[in-house]
C-alpha distance (Angstrom), angle and dihedral (degrees) to the residues before:
residue distance angle dihedral
X1 . . .
X2 3.81 . .
X3 3.76 119.4 .
X4 3.78 101.7 -114.6
X5 3.75 93.4 -163.7
X6 3.84 90.8 56.3
X7 3.78 106.5 43.0
X8 3.86 94.1 -178.4
X9 3.81 88.3 107.6
X10 3.81 84.7 79.8
X11 3.85 87.1 75.2
X12 3.77 89.5 61.5
X13 3.78 103.7 46.8
X14 3.84 140.3 6.2
X15 3.73 117.0 -74.6
X16 3.85 106.9 -100.2
X17 3.81 90.7 -144.0
X18 3.78 107.0 42.4
X19 3.80 98.6 16.1
X20 3.81 93.3 -130.5
X21 3.78 113.8 153.9
X22 3.81 103.8 -148.4
X23 3.74 98.0 172.1
X24 3.76 94.1 61.1
X25 3.77 95.5 37.8
X26 3.86 108.8 126.1
X27 3.79 113.1 -114.1
X28 3.77 91.3 -138.7
X29 3.80 86.8 64.6
X30 3.80 96.4 54.7
X31 3.79 95.9 86.0
X32 3.83 98.4 44.0
X33 3.82 92.6 43.7
X34 3.84 89.6 50.8
X35 3.82 87.9 58.0
X36 3.85 93.6 44.5
X37 3.82 91.6 53.3
X38 3.80 89.6 47.8
X39 3.79 88.5 52.3
X40 3.82 91.5 50.4
X41 3.85 87.9 51.9
X42 3.76 91.0 53.4
X43 3.76 87.4 63.1
X44 3.79 95.6 42.7
X45 3.75 91.5 50.6
X46 3.82 92.6 50.6
X47 3.83 95.8 47.1
X48 3.77 125.4 101.2
X49 3.77 114.2 -94.5
X50 3.79 95.0 32.4
X51 3.82 91.0 147.0
X52 3.83 94.1 46.8
X53 3.74 120.0 107.2
X54 3.78 112.2 -148.8
X55 3.83 89.4 -144.6
X56 3.78 131.6 3.7
X57 3.74 93.6 -102.4
X58 3.85 96.9 42.6
X59 3.81 122.1 82.9
X60 3.77 122.8 -117.2
X61 3.82 119.6 -117.7
X62 3.79 86.9 -100.3
X63 3.82 92.9 55.3
X64 3.75 90.4 47.3
X65 3.80 89.6 48.7
X66 3.81 91.3 53.4
X67 3.79 91.1 48.8
X68 3.93 92.2 48.8
X69 3.79 89.3 48.9
X70 3.82 89.9 52.0
X71 3.80 92.9 44.4
X72 3.80 89.0 56.6
X73 3.77 91.1 48.4
X74 3.82 95.2 46.5
X75 3.73 94.3 43.8
X76 3.85 92.4 47.4
X77 3.80 87.9 53.5
X78 3.79 92.5 47.6
X79 3.80 91.3 49.3
X80 3.76 89.7 51.5
X81 3.80 90.4 51.3
X82 3.80 91.5 49.0
X83 3.83 91.2 51.9
X84 3.76 94.5 44.2
X85 3.77 102.1 40.2
X86 3.74 139.1 40.0
X87 3.73 111.5 -108.4
X88 3.79 98.2 -24.7
X89 3.81 122.4 -161.5
X90 3.81 106.9 -129.7
X91 3.78 118.1 -128.0
X92 3.79 108.8 -109.3
X93 3.77 118.8 -95.3
X94 3.79 119.3 -165.6
X95 3.73 101.0 -164.4
X96 3.82 92.5 -172.9
X97 3.77 93.1 53.3
X98 3.83 89.9 45.7
X99 3.78 89.7 54.8
X100 3.73 92.3 55.8
X101 3.81 98.5 35.1
X102 3.80 92.8 49.8
X103 3.80 92.9 41.6
X104 3.80 94.2 -129.2
X105 3.86 91.4 -175.3
X106 3.79 94.5 64.0
X107 3.71 103.2 40.2
X108 3.84 121.4 118.1
X109 3.86 107.1 -93.8
X110 3.84 90.6 -151.8
X111 3.83 90.6 56.0
X112 3.79 90.9 43.9
X113 3.74 91.9 51.2
X114 3.80 90.3 50.7
X115 3.88 92.5 46.7
X116 3.82 91.5 46.1
X117 3.84 91.1 52.2
X118 3.85 90.9 48.8
X119 3.78 94.0 46.8
X120 3.78 93.8 45.2
X121 3.78 91.6 49.0
X122 3.83 92.5 51.3
X123 3.83 93.7 44.8
X124 3.81 93.4 45.1
X125 3.83 90.1 49.3
X126 3.90 90.3 49.4
X127 3.81 92.0 51.2
X128 3.80 91.0 43.4
X129 3.84 89.5 55.3
X130 3.87 96.0 52.7
X131 3.78 110.3 123.8
X132 3.79 120.2 -132.7
X133 3.84 92.6 -107.5
X134 3.80 91.2 53.3
X135 3.72 101.6 59.7
X136 3.77 94.4 86.3
X137 3.91 95.9 48.0
X138 3.78 109.5 126.1
X139 3.79 137.4 -129.5
X140 3.76 132.8 175.8
X141 3.82 136.2 -142.1
X142 3.80 119.9 -145.3
X143 3.84 91.3 -111.9
X144 3.83 89.8 64.7
X145 3.76 98.1 -98.4
X146 3.88 114.0 141.8
X147 3.72 122.7 -157.0
X148 3.77 136.1 -174.7
X149 3.79 118.7 -145.1
X150 3.75 86.3 -102.5
X151 3.86 96.4 49.7
X152 3.78 90.5 44.4
X153 3.76 89.2 56.8
X154 3.83 92.6 46.6
X155 3.79 90.7 47.4
X156 3.79 91.3 50.8
X157 3.81 93.6 48.1
X158 3.76 91.0 51.6
X159 3.81 90.6 51.0
X160 3.82 95.3 52.8
X161 3.83 95.0 37.3
X162 3.76 88.9 51.6
X163 3.77 90.8 55.2
X164 3.76 90.7 52.3
X165 3.84 85.3 54.6
X166 3.73 89.5 48.2
X167 3.83 90.7 59.6
X168 3.80 101.1 31.1
X169 3.86 122.3 -4.8
X170 3.86 89.7 -164.0
X171 3.79 90.1 62.1
X172 3.78 95.2 58.8
X173 3.89 111.9 129.1
């Protein structure tokens, strides 16, 4: 059974929930898919019921939108560290604590949509500007996971595409 606290297994096999195959995802598609997902979230965040959870233990589209925005911000920062430093150790990010501390469920969906678009655009541009000899640069999470620039991008894309699937499987890019 996959370790749900360490989602790096999605780089080794298709996600059993959404079916996304991160490990074989082309690196040239990281930037455009980042923008496609952000576009899908623009629609989700403008739709009626954006604050409504479909079940008590399932996030609302707004909460997923906040998380996706933060994923883009965090992964953009991590990419920058990987390009600027040799084998950086990423600062810890407890996404569950962030959701509670930042009160995802009561944020303004219009603001979240704008922030998601800005973060996605910056992160897509950063991945789009990676040089051929930089794709294999390495970075580390505090849990022992090691990423290359390429696998970081693949991992990020799975995360955000998976959340499109969580809201509306038919909207997956």
